[in-house]
N, C-alpha and C positions, 0 to 999 in steps of 0.2 A: 889321719886315717885310723879307723877303729879296727882292731883285730878281734873278731868275734865269729862264732859259727851259727849257722841257721839250722834248725832241726827240720823235721818232717811235719806235714800237716796232720792234725788229729784225725782219727778214724771214728766215725759215729753213725749209728743207724737212726731210723726214724724215732723209735721209742726206747732209748737206752735205759737199762735198769741197773747196770753195774758200771762203776768208774774204776779203771785200772790206771794207777799212777806208776810211772817208771823213771828211770834215769834217761839222760840225753843219749840218743843213738850215736853209735861210733861213726867215725869218718867213712869207713867202708860201707856201713848201712846207708848213710846219707848219699854217698856216691851211687849206690845201687837203687836208691829211692825205695828202700825196704826197711821196716823197723828191725828185723832180725836178719839182715843180709850178710852178717859176718859168719863164716862157716864154723868159727870157734865158739859161737854162742850156743849154749846148751839148753836154751829155753824151750 
């Protein structure tokens, strides 16, 4: 059995002009299905 985490699907509009790369979302964010779902994230 593999122990690995799955992230969230990327967000993309029809004609993207900017690519923002970031780190892997936290477990809290993945559980909420939100990229910045952790209340301690100051983004």
